C-alpha positions in Angstrom: 93.0 67.0 95.9 93.8 70.1 94.8 93.6 71.0 90.9 94.4 74.7 91.1 96.9 77.8 92.3 96.7 78.8 96.0 96.9 82.4 96.3 97.8 84.1 99.5 96.8 87.7 99.6 96.6 90.0 102.4 98.8 93.5 103.8 102.4 94.0 104.1 104.3 92.0 107.1 101.2 89.3 107.7 103.1 86.4 107.3 102.3 85.4 103.8 105.9 83.9 102.8 105.9 82.1 106.0 102.7 80.7 105.9 103.1 80.1 102.1 106.4 77.9 102.5 104.5 75.7 105.5 101.3 75.5 103.6 103.4 73.9 100.2 105.2 71.7 102.3 102.1 70.6 104.5 99.9 70.4 100.8 103.0 68.4 98.6 103.0 71.4 96.4 105.3 74.2 94.9 106.0 77.1 96.8 106.5 80.5 94.9 106.8 84.3 95.9 105.9 86.7 93.6 108.1 89.3 94.7 111.1 86.8 94.5 110.0 86.4 91.1 110.0 90.1 90.4 113.5 90.2 92.0 115.4 88.0 90.2 114.5 89.3 86.9 114.2 93.5 88.0 116.3 93.7 91.3 115.6 94.5 94.8 112.4 96.1 94.9 113.2 99.2 96.6 115.6 99.8 94.2 113.2 99.6 91.2 110.5 101.7 93.1 113.4 104.6 93.5 114.8 103.9 89.5 111.3 103.2 88.0 108.7 103.8 90.3 105.6 102.4 91.8 104.1 101.7 88.1 106.6 100.0 86.9 107.0 97.6 90.1 103.2 97.0 89.4 103.5 95.6 85.9 106.5 93.1 87.1 104.5 92.3 89.5 101.4 91.5 87.4 103.6 89.7 85.2 105.0 87.7 88.4 101.6 86.9 89.6 100.4 85.5 85.9 103.4 83.3 85.5 103.1 82.0 88.9 99.2 80.9 88.2 100.5 78.9 85.3 100.8 75.7 87.7 99.1 74.5 90.7 101.1 75.9 93.6 101.0 77.7 96.6 101.8 81.2 96.1 102.6 84.3 98.3 101.9 87.8 96.5 102.9 91.4 97.8 100.7 92.9 99.6 99.5 95.5 96.7 99.2 92.7 94.0 95.7 93.0 94.0 95.5 96.7 93.2 95.6 95.3 89.3 92.6 94.7 87.3 94.4 92.0 85.3 95.6 90.4 88.5 92.4 90.5 90.0 90.8 88.7 86.8 93.7 86.0 86.6 93.1 85.2 90.4 89.2 83.9 89.6 91.2 80.8 88.3 93.0 80.4 91.7 91.6 79.4 95.5 92.5 83.0 97.0 93.2 83.6 101.0 93.0 86.6 102.2 95.4 86.5 105.7 94.0 89.8 107.9 94.8 90.9 110.7 93.6 93.4 113.7 97.5 95.0 112.8 98.7 94.4 116.4 102.0 92.3 115.8 102.5 94.4 112.5 105.2 96.9 113.8 107.8 94.2 115.0 107.4 92.6 112.0 107.8 95.7 109.6 110.7 97.2 111.8 113.3 94.3 109.8 112.3 95.5 106.5 113.2 98.2 103.6 109.6 98.5 102.1 108.9 101.4 100.0 105.5 102.6 100.8 106.0 102.4 104.7 107.6 105.9 104.8 105.9 106.9 107.6 106.0 103.6 109.1 102.8 102.4 111.0 100.4 105.0 110.0 100.9 104.4 106.1 100.6 100.8 107.2 97.3 101.0 108.2 96.3 103.9 105.9 97.7 101.6 102.8 95.7 98.1 104.4 92.5 100.3 104.9 92.6 101.2 101.1 93.2 97.9 100.1 90.6 95.6 102.3 87.6 95.8 100.1 90.1 94.5 97.2 91.5 91.6 99.2 87.7 90.9 100.7 86.6 90.9 97.0 88.9 88.9 95.9 89.3 86.0 97.8 88.0 82.3 98.3 88.1 82.5 102.3 89.4 84.9 104.7 91.8 83.4 108.1 92.0 85.9 110.5 95.5 85.8 111.9 95.8 87.8 114.8 95.8 85.8 117.7 96.5 82.7 116.4 100.1 80.9 116.0 101.4 79.7 112.6 100.4 75.6 113.2 97.1 76.8 114.0 96.5 79.1 110.6 97.9 76.6 108.8 95.3 74.3 110.2 92.5 76.5 109.7 93.5 76.9 105.8 93.3 73.0 105.3 90.2 72.8 107.4 88.9 75.5 104.9 90.4 73.8 101.6 88.9 70.1 102.6 85.6 71.9 102.7 85.5 73.3 99.2 
């Protein structure tokens, strides 16, 4: 029986939302995406970045993560949610799953979206991931490598780890 929120962290494009939706169905828990919580209140993320700046977005994101952690559910976070010291502290009360990747499949996934931090494409993605990797590793309960396995296998690996907790 899961008694804490389950939080998915990791780089942009790794599949936190897709995996989170499937995992929530499998576990019979609600699902929430913190980026959706932010956009419902403050509008599209690219517009927040352009009109208010990254700092304002990070503040909204911190509030969304805090709100999401208030109930037992599966939570997909934005790639930069772990940048907030307060969020790092708040995540101590959750099961935090770091979805890692070797980056091979990222270009095709990221080409579809409007991501304000990827002005230079994959060069920016690699730089940002390397900067954030120690934060992901530092706050996670466990890591799941997603590069070489499909969605069903990723969900299965997560469930095995959750059962072992």
